[in-house]
N, C-alpha and C positions, 0 to 999 in steps of 0.2 A: 504493500500500500504506500503510495506516494503522498506525503503530507503537504498541505498547502502552505505557502509562504505567508505566515500570519502578520509579519511586519507590513507587507504590501496591503493586506486586508485592512489592517488598522489605519494605514494612511488613506485608504479609499473612504474611510468613515470620518476623516478629518481629525484623527487622533494624532497629536504632535509626537514626533519620534521619541522624545524623552518621557512621554507618558505611557508608552507601551513597554511592558516587561515580559520577556519570554520566561515561562516557568518550567518548561520541559517539552518533550516531543508532542506537537499537536495542540499545545495550549499556552496561553499567556494571560496576563492581567492588564487591564486598562485603569490607570490612575485617573479618576474623573475630575480632578481638580483643574483641568483646563476649561471646564464649563463654569459659567457664572454661578456664584453661591447663593442659593435661596435664603440662607440665614443673613445675608447682607442686603436683602431686599431685591436681589436679582434672581432671574430664572434662566435656565438654558434658553438659547435663542428662540424666542416665541414664534418668530416667523418660520423657522425651520421645523420646530416641533409641531406647529399647527398645520403646516402645509404638507407634511409627509402623510402618505396613506397609512392608516393604522388598522390592522386586521386582527380581530379577536377570534381564536379558534376554541370552540367549546364543543359540547356533545349532548347526545341523548343520555338517559340514565344508564350508567355503565352496567355491564354484566361481566362475569368471570371469563367470558369468551374474548373480551378485548375489542374495542372499537377502532383503535388506531389514531387517537388525536395527535400524539406526538409525531407519528409517521406522516400524518396529513399536514401538520404544521411545517415539517421539513420539506416534504414534497411540493407543497404550495409555494414555499419561499423560493425553492429552486426554479419552479416554473415561472414565477414572476420575474426572477432574475433573467431567465432565458428570453422573456418577452421584452427585455430592455429596461426594467425598473430595478434600480440599485436597491436590493432588498436584504434585510437582516431578519433572522428568526431569533426570538428570545424565549427561552424555556427555563424551567427550574432545574437545579442540580438534583439528580436522583438520590434518595436516601438508600443506604446500604441495607436497611431493614427489608423493604420490598425486593431489592436485588437478590438477597439471599433467601427470601421467603417464597411468596406465591407469584407476585406480579412479574418479577424479573427486572431487567434494566429499563432505563428511560432514555435511550439514545435513538429511538426510532427502530425501523426494521427493514429488511429486504434491501431495496436500492434507494431508500430514503432514510439515511442515517447521518448522525454527527460522529465524526471520527477524531481520534481512536475511541471506539465504543468502550473498551475496557477501562481506559483512562477516565472517561466521563462517568462511568458507573461506579468506579472504585476510587475514592479519595479526591479526584480531580486536582484541585490546588489546596485542599485542606480546609476549605471554608467551614464545612460542617463540624470538623474537629475544633476549629477556633470558636465556633458558637458553643459547642459542648463545654469547652474549657472556660469560657466567659460565664456561661450559665452555672456551671458547677463551682466556680470560684465564689459566686454569690451564695450558693447553698452552703459552702464551707464556712463563709463568713457568718452566716446565721448561727450555725452550731458552735462556732468559736466563741460567740457571746456567752454561751452557757458554761464554758470552761473558764471564764474570766469574770465571774461575779455578775454577769448579765447587766451591764450598766444601762442598757436601753430598756430594761425591764420588759423584755419580750415575753409574751404569753406563749409557751410552747404549743398549747392546744390551738392557737390561732394560725400557726404557720401553714400556708397553703402553697408552698414552693417546693416542687419535687427536684430530684436529680435527674439527669438525662444521659442516654447512651444511644448511639446511632445503630442499633440492632433491634431485631424483634426478640424479646426475652421475657416470656410470660411470667416466670417466677419472681421477677422484680416488680410486679405491679403493686405489691404490698410488702414492705420489709420493716424490720425493726433495727434501728441503728443505736450506737452508744452502749452496746453491751460490753461486759468485761471489766467493769469497775469504773470508779470516778474519773480515772485518768483518761478514759475514752469518751468522756462526755456524758450527757444524760440519755438514758434509754427513751426513745420515742418512736412511734410509728410514722413512717413516711412512704414514699413511693418513687419509682423511676418512670419516666416517660421517654418516648422516642425523641431524639434530639430535634427533629424537624417540627415537633409540636411545641417547642420551646418559645416562650415570649421573646427571648433574645433573637431567635430566628425571624420571627415576625417583624421585630424592630429593624433588623438588618435589611429586610426586604422592603420596608416602608420608609426608611430614613432618606432624606434628601441630600445631606452632606454630613461632615463630621460633627458639626455643632448640633444638628438635629439628632444624630446618632447618640451622642453623649447625653443630650437632654432627655431623650426617651429612656435610655438605660437608667438614668438617675431616678426616674419616676416609677420604676417597677415596685409594686407593693408586694411584700412577702408575708405580711401578717399584721399583728397589732400588739401594742404593749398592754399591760394589765389594766390600763385606764381606757382601752379601746381606741387609742390614737394609732393611725396607720404607721407602719414601719417600712421604709423604702431602702433601696440600694444606696441612695445618697446618705441616709442616716447611718448606714453601716460603713460608709467611707470606702466602698468598693467599686463605685461606678466608674471612676477614672481608670482603674486597672482593667476593668471589663472592656472599656472602649479601646484601650491600648492593645488588648488581645485581638480586637476586631479590626485593627488598622488596615491590614491588607485584605482581610476577608471582605471588606466593604468595596474593594475594587472589583468590577465585573470581570468575568472570565471570558476570553475570546477563543473560540474554536472555529471549525469550518465543517460544512456538510461534505458528504462524499462527492459532490459536484463542485465544491469550492465556494458555496454561499456562506457569508459570515454568520456565525451563530454566537450569540451572547447567552451564556449559561450562568445564572446567578440567582441565589435565593432558593430556599427549599421548603417553604411552609406547606404542610398538608392542607388539602381543601375541605376535608370533612371535619377536622378539629382545629384548623386555623384558616387563614384567608386564601391559601391555595394559588398564589400567583408569583411569577418571577419578580425581580426587584424593580422598584421605581427608578433607581439610579441606572440600572441596566437599560431600561427602556428609554430613559432620557438620552443616554449615550447613543443608542440606536436611532432614535427619532431625530437627533441633532445632526447625524451624518448620513442618513439613508433617505431614499425617496419613498420607501415602503418598509414597514415593520410588521411582521407576523408574530403575534404573541399567543401563547397557549395558557388557558385556565384549567385548573384541575377538576377531575370528575365531570359531572353533568352541569348543564346551564343553571340548574337550581342551586348548585353549590359554588364551585369556582367561578362560574359565570356571574351569578348574582353578587358575589363578593368582589369581583373585579369592578363592577359598576358602582357598588355602594361603599367600598373601602379603598381600593387602589386608585380608581379613576379620579376621585376628588383631589387626592394628593398629587397625582401626575398632572392634573390640570386640563385633561381632555379625555374624550372617549374614542371609541373606534368608529371608523367610517362604515364598517360592515362587520358582521359576525358570521363566521362559518360554523355550522353545526354538523358534526360528524355522526354518521349513522351507518349501520351495516344491516343487511337483510338477515344475517344469522342472529344478531342480537334482537332484532324485532320479532323473529320467530319465537324467541324465548319470552319476550314481553307479551307476545300474543298467546302464551299458554301452551305452546307445542310440547315443551319439555322444560324441566327445571334442573339447574345445576348450581352448585356452590363452589366457592373458591377452594382449589386444592383437590377437587373431586374430578373423576373422568367425565368428559363431555359426552352426553348421549349422542349416538350416531345419527339419530333422526334430525338433530339440529344442523347436520351437514348436508341436508338435501332440501331442494326447493319446496316451499309450502306457502303458496300465495295467501291462503286463508288466514294463517297465523300472522303473516306479515301485515295483512290488512288490519287485524285486531291490534297488533303491537304498535301500529302507527298512532294509536291514541297517545302513547308516550312521546313520540316524535312531535305530534301536534302541540302537546302541552309545552314542550321545551321551546318550540318555535314561538309560541305565545309568550313564554317567559321572557325571551330576549326582546320581542317586539314591545313588551310593556315598558322598556327603557327607551323606546323611540329609535331603535337601531335596526336597519334592514338586515335580513337573514338570507344566506345562501346555504343550502344543504349539500354537504359532500357525502355521496354514497360511496363508501370505501368498499370496493368490490372484491369478491372472492370467486374463484373459478366455479364453485358449485351454485352460484346464484343464477336466477333465471331472469330473462328480460321482463317477464310478467311481473315479477317482484319489484324490479326497478321502476316499472311504470306505475305500480301501486304507490310506491314511496313518493315518487315525483308528484303524483296527483294529490296525495294527502298534504305534502309539503306546500305546494302552491295554494291549495285550498285554505291552509292554516295561515297564510300570509307571507310565506317565503318568496323571494324574488325568483328563485329557480332551485332545482335539485339536479346535481351533475354527478354522473358516474365517473369514478376515478380509479386508476390502476397504478398509483405511484409506488406501491410496495413492490410490484413486479417491474415497473418500467421507469422508475425515477421521475425526473421532471417531465418527461414525455407524457406520462400517465396523468399529470395534473394540469396540463396546458389548458384543457377546456374549462376546468374549474377556475384557473387563474384569469382567463378572459372574462368570465362572468363576474368574478370578484372585482376586477378592475372596473368594469362597466357599472356595477352596482355601487361601488364606493364613490364614484363621481357625484352621486346624487345625495350624499349625506355629509354634513360638515363636521362630524365628530362630537356633536353636542349630545348629552345624555339627559333623559327625563328621569329624575330621581324617583325611586320607589317610595320613599318617605322623606319627610323633612327632619333635619337634625333636631329641631325644637320639639318634635313629637315626643310623647312619653315613651318609655321603653316598652310598656305593654302594647301601645298602639303600633310601634315599629314591628314588634314580633307578630302581632295579629296581621299586619299588612303583608309580611313576608309569607307566613304560613297559609294565608287564604289566597293570595295572588300567585305565589310560586309553587306551593305544594298541593293545593286543592283541598286543604282542610276547611272545615266550617268554623273552627274556633281553636284557640289555644287554652289548655287547662294548666294550672300552675299548682304543683305539689306544695305541701307545707314547707319543705326544705327550700324550694325555689322561691317561695314568698319571702322567707327569712333572708336568703342570700340576695334577693332583689333589693331589700332595704339597705344591706351593706354596700352593694354595688352603687346604689344611688348616692350614698354618703361619700363615695370616692369619685363622684363626678360622672358616673356612667350615663346619666340622663341625656347628655349631649353627644354621646359617642355613637358611632355606627354599630350595628348589630352583626355579630358573626355567629351563625347558628351551627352547632356541632351535632350532626346526626349521621345516620347511615348513608353511604354513597349508593347503596344498591336499590333504593326506592326513592320516589318523590316524597314519600312520607317518612315517618320515624321507624317504620317496620320494614325490614329488608324483604319480608315475604310478600309485601303488597307490590305487585308489578303493574306495568301499564300506566294508567292514569287514575289512581285512586281518588275518590271524591267524598266529601261529606263526613269525614272522620274527625275525631278530636285529636289535636296534636299535643302530646304531653310534655310540658316543660318540667325538667327534673332538677335543674340547678342553674345558677347564674354566677358569672364571675367577671369582674372588671379588670381588664389588662391595661393598667394605667400607663404603662410605658409604651406599649404598642398603640394604645389609643382607641381600642374597641372593646365592646362588652360581649363575652361569649355566653350564649344561651344553649344549654345542653338538653337534648331530647333522647329519651330511651337510654339504653346501655351502650354508651360510647366509650371505647377504650383508648387511652392515650399511649398505651404500650401494647402494640400488637404481639401476637404469638406466632410461632412457626407452625407450618402445616405438617401433615404426616409425610409428605414428600417434598421437602424444601428444595429450592432451586440450587442451593449451594452444593448439592450432591453432583451436579453436572459440571461444576466449575473446577478447572485444574490449570496448572502451570506446566508448560512443556519444558524439556531440557534446555531449549534455546531461549527460554524466557518469554514465550508467547502465552497469553491467557486464553484458555479454551473453554467452551461451554457457556459463554456469556450470551444472554438473549436480551 
């Protein structure tokens, strides 16, 4: 494999030579300080940022079958480049939890990949490790207080700050620390979360510059003292060291696709338990230097898509000109009730054969997700990510439903097999559709709305629920969240990715159910309030057949088995 000259790619994006730093084969970092600083009242060149075409790639409700959002993002970016638009694709860095677990890697697939795939999927430039170190430094600082007379008078029962690791490790969900005597601290129950669910990761992805990064870190709330006063990272005196650990992690990573299109890979927040989008600073770098930017949001339009519009877009200062919604006939067969499967289980053979009737039923989910995007005032193009076993009749059904639901068009793509050639038709429709929208977004709710009203608006508009119900625990935590200023924050709902609802068993387009809110937490550093529904785990477990069993290193140093 011949690697692309990243220095020339960086220059093509307007990055000064002294601001690009090669990190290793196939990857480098962009020091974004050549852009004007928002903390000084300046913004990246507004004319460039606003004039570039901005394409959001999202999807139908995911299934364990895989819909190919990342592959589509990469294939579309390469096709747009081929049509003469200087294009960049921006995606999140994959967490090693899913890489070694069920999902596998996040570098695309087939002939639409970011290379080197193994580098992208394992470590990259160490950003997630830096986030883990910064996060765990704060956790260590909390427990250090108890070993030194607890001068801040922290109530140990109030601490709601876990430790993190970038792996799926089920036994770490609940642990007891401080065992072995007084010299080891005080015994208390705590937990581990996966690193990409960390508030520090969300901050890295949302910060606009170093001042903003430091300010957000200082505001992280970890608990309260015995009087009920919030305790923050600033109170513990650890925020400066945390920022120092993230100095270079804040720099976006530059890679290239298999056809040489620039790829900015930065930020890793999960979309079901965090806001699920690549970094604001990475998109600013891309929008400031390219004619078109293709960015991917995690999971379905109800999760990463909604959070893009309500959390990321206001900070970025603009929305997309068009949204591409990725769907497959195979996944629509499942949503249509043809057969059921769960992550880590064998896929029923019946899902691999054409079945127009189940696709027709499954399109209820497609229609709902199109409507979800349209509620923000953004035009939609459906990308039908084709598979060899699909039928023309199924594609015709999908296109009919898509257009009837308000999509501009639905285009069959073959970028997995054919690279940019297989996405040219999609790229032409995207370019034409994008011309007619200026990137303005219609908010789903107003910032001044109450938290209860914001949640109701999301669950009734996006999820099809008739109302939200609040548990006693949620009501109590709502009061605490409001005392921390959450009333004016955007809402980040943490729920299953496998359904529009809170229940992964409810496929298609469930309607009229009650959406159960189980907990609320204000992330005062990230600047959003997370509302939990159902049993949402922040530390995933490994499946019975984990992906790590297929991965190996050859005698000549080549990583094998990475998907």
